C-alpha positions in Angstrom: -89.1 34.9 -136.1 -90.1 31.4 -137.3 -89.9 32.5 -140.9 -86.4 33.9 -140.3 -85.3 30.6 -138.7 -86.7 28.6 -141.6 -85.0 30.8 -144.2 -81.7 30.6 -142.3 -81.9 26.8 -142.1 -82.8 26.6 -145.8 -79.8 28.9 -146.6 -77.5 26.6 -144.5 -78.8 23.6 -146.6 -78.2 25.5 -149.8 -74.6 26.6 -148.9 -73.9 23.1 -147.6 -75.2 21.6 -150.8 -73.2 23.9 -153.1 -70.0 23.3 -151.1 -70.2 19.6 -151.2 -71.2 19.7 -154.9 -68.0 21.7 -155.6 -66.0 19.4 -153.4 -67.3 16.3 -155.3 -66.4 17.9 -158.7 -62.9 18.7 -157.3 -62.5 15.1 -156.3 -63.3 14.0 -159.9 -60.8 16.5 -161.3 -58.1 15.1 -159.0 -59.0 11.6 -160.1 -58.2 12.7 -163.6 -60.6 10.1 -165.2 -63.1 12.6 -166.6 -65.5 14.9 -164.8 -69.3 14.8 -164.8 -71.2 16.2 -167.8 -72.4 19.4 -166.1 -68.8 20.3 -165.2 -67.1 19.1 -168.4 -67.4 22.4 -170.3 -66.0 24.6 -167.5 -63.1 22.2 -167.0 -62.5 22.1 -170.8 -62.2 25.9 -170.6 -59.7 25.6 -167.8 -57.5 23.0 -169.6 -57.5 25.0 -172.8 -56.8 28.4 -171.2 -55.0 27.7 -167.9 -57.4 29.9 -166.1 -58.8 28.7 -162.8 -61.7 26.3 -162.7 -63.6 28.8 -160.5 -63.5 31.6 -163.1 -64.2 29.2 -166.0 -67.2 27.8 -164.0 -68.6 31.3 -163.9 -67.9 31.7 -167.7 -69.7 28.5 -168.5 -72.7 29.4 -166.4 -72.9 32.8 -168.1 -73.0 31.0 -171.4 -75.8 28.8 -170.0 -77.8 31.9 -169.0 -77.3 33.4 -172.5 -78.6 30.2 -174.1 -81.6 30.2 -171.8 -82.5 33.7 -173.0 -82.0 32.8 -176.6 -84.2 29.7 -176.4 -87.0 31.2 -174.2 -86.8 34.6 -175.9 -87.3 36.1 -172.5 -85.0 38.1 -170.3 -85.8 38.6 -166.6 -83.2 40.8 -165.0 -84.0 39.5 -161.5 -83.8 35.8 -162.4 -80.6 36.3 -164.5 -79.0 38.3 -161.6 -79.8 35.5 -159.1 -78.4 32.8 -161.4 -75.3 34.9 -161.9 -74.8 35.3 -158.2 -75.2 31.6 -157.7 -72.6 31.0 -160.5 -70.1 33.3 -158.8 -70.7 31.6 -155.4 -70.2 28.1 -156.9 -67.2 29.2 -158.9 -65.6 30.6 -155.7 -66.3 27.3 -153.9 -64.7 25.4 -156.8 -61.4 27.2 -156.4 -61.5 26.8 -152.7 -62.2 23.0 -152.7 -59.8 22.3 -155.4 -57.1 24.2 -153.5 -57.9 22.2 -150.4 -57.6 18.8 -152.2 -54.3 19.9 -153.8 -52.7 20.1 -150.4 -52.8 16.3 -150.4 -50.7 14.1 -152.8 -52.5 13.6 -156.1 -53.6 10.0 -156.8 -51.1 8.3 -159.0 -52.2 4.7 -159.1 -55.4 3.4 -160.8 -56.7 2.2 -157.5 -56.3 5.6 -155.8 -57.8 7.4 -158.8 -60.7 5.0 -158.6 -61.1 5.8 -154.9 -61.2 9.5 -155.7 -63.7 9.0 -158.5 -66.1 6.9 -156.3 -65.7 9.4 -153.5 -66.7 12.2 -155.9 -69.9 10.3 -156.8 -71.1 10.2 -153.2 -69.9 13.7 -152.3 -71.7 15.2 -155.3 -74.8 13.3 -154.4 -74.7 14.6 -150.8 -74.3 18.1 -152.2 -77.3 17.7 -154.5 -79.4 16.4 -151.5 -78.8 19.6 -149.6 -79.0 21.8 -152.8 -82.4 20.4 -153.8 -83.9 20.2 -150.3 -83.3 23.9 -149.7 -85.9 24.7 -152.4 -83.9 27.8 -153.5 -83.2 28.9 -157.1 -81.3 26.4 -159.3 -78.0 27.0 -161.0 -78.0 28.1 -164.6 -77.3 24.6 -166.1 -80.2 23.1 -164.3 -82.5 26.0 -165.3 -81.3 25.5 -168.9 -82.4 21.9 -168.8 -85.9 23.1 -167.9 -85.9 25.7 -170.7 -84.9 23.0 -173.2 -87.7 20.7 -171.8 -90.3 23.5 -172.2 -89.0 24.8 -175.5 -89.0 21.5 -177.3 -91.9 19.9 -175.4 -89.6 17.1 -174.0 -89.8 15.1 -170.9 -87.4 16.4 -168.3 -85.3 13.2 -168.3 -84.9 13.4 -172.1 -84.0 17.1 -171.9 -81.4 16.3 -169.2 -79.8 13.6 -171.5 -79.9 16.1 -174.4 -78.2 18.9 -172.4 -75.6 16.6 -170.9 -74.8 15.1 -174.3 -74.4 18.6 -175.9 -72.3 19.8 -173.0 -70.0 16.8 -173.3 -69.7 17.1 -177.1 -68.9 20.8 -176.8 -66.3 20.1 -174.0 -64.7 17.3 -176.0 -64.5 19.4 -179.2 -62.8 22.3 -177.3 -60.3 19.9 -175.7 -59.5 18.3 -179.1 -59.0 21.6 -180.8 -56.9 23.3 -178.1 -55.0 20.5 -176.3 -55.3 17.7 -178.8 -56.9 15.2 -176.3 -60.3 14.6 -174.8 -59.2 16.4 -171.6 -62.2 16.7 -169.3 -64.0 13.7 -170.9 -63.2 10.2 -169.9 -64.6 7.0 -168.3 -65.3 9.0 -165.2 -67.7 11.2 -167.2 -69.8 8.1 -168.2 -69.7 6.7 -164.7 -70.8 10.0 -163.2 -73.6 10.4 -165.7 -75.0 7.0 -164.8 -74.4 6.7 -161.1 -74.9 10.2 -159.7 -78.6 10.3 -160.5 -79.1 6.9 -158.9 -77.2 7.7 -155.8 -78.9 11.1 -155.4 -82.3 9.5 -155.9 -81.6 7.0 -153.1 -80.3 9.7 -150.8 -83.3 11.9 -151.5 -85.8 9.1 -150.9 -84.1 8.1 -147.7 -83.2 11.5 -146.1 -84.9 14.4 -147.9 -88.0 14.3 -145.7 -85.8 14.5 -142.6 -84.1 17.7 -144.0 -87.5 19.2 -144.9 -88.7 18.5 -141.4 -85.5 19.9 -139.8 -85.7 23.1 -141.9 -89.3 23.7 -140.9 -90.6 23.9 -144.5 -93.4 21.4 -143.8 -94.5 23.5 -140.8 -94.4 26.7 -142.8 -96.5 25.2 -145.6 -99.0 23.8 -143.0 -99.4 27.2 -141.5 -100.0 28.7 -144.9 -102.6 26.1 -145.6 -104.4 26.8 -142.3 -104.4 30.5 -143.0 -106.0 30.0 -146.4 -108.6 27.6 -144.8 -107.5 24.8 -147.1 -106.7 21.8 -144.8 -104.1 19.4 -146.2 -102.9 16.1 -144.9 -99.3 15.8 -143.7 -98.5 13.5 -146.6 -100.0 15.9 -149.1 -97.8 18.7 -147.6 -94.7 16.6 -148.1 -95.8 15.8 -151.7 -96.4 19.5 -152.4 -92.9 20.4 -151.1 -91.3 17.7 -153.2 -93.3 18.6 -156.3 -91.3 21.9 -156.4 -88.1 20.0 -156.8 -86.3 20.3 -160.2 -83.9 17.4 -160.2 -80.7 17.5 -162.2 -77.2 16.2 -161.9 -73.9 18.1 -162.0 
């Protein structure tokens, strides 16, 4: 029963995280100052085709899965299926949250657009806090960053910068070719690339241990340690939990 409760709480954290992550991206779309690097390709597809951001989010993530397979030269049906399922869930949430925000008047002044952009930074970071704390599978773009890191023997931070840069360049090129403007790329893209990581890092340092405690993950790990007769200090348990984290920014 405890295992079921822990899994249910982790699932709640995960769904909560993905929802707020999509809501934050929708805020940045409404701000119309450029979206974060991870969302730039999907939004470039939307601007170029007129197809909903949800569908194009799924399309972009399918592309990320294909690139993972090409780089790693491995294809795991189960892992690919899980990533595809997450992509569909996130794409659905993107359409829902963008529709919710479009009920309200679009920001027209620079001040209001700035407010929407700043709001997006904190909402995305809140989503990442829940998403990472759940310790469930990552979305395709985040997994791709790890594949790049392993394939080219790069530090994760450098692989993250590389994948973000390539994503932004591809998005910008698509927008220039099809709509003759930078489209999804703007000052908001640079601001998001710099500040989301910092805000998320602060939130995780401040609140992640509370979420881990609430979800029961520390208790589950402690029981596992006891069963295997390998005593571990509480601080070591927390470090073990956090070691499994694969940080990335949307």
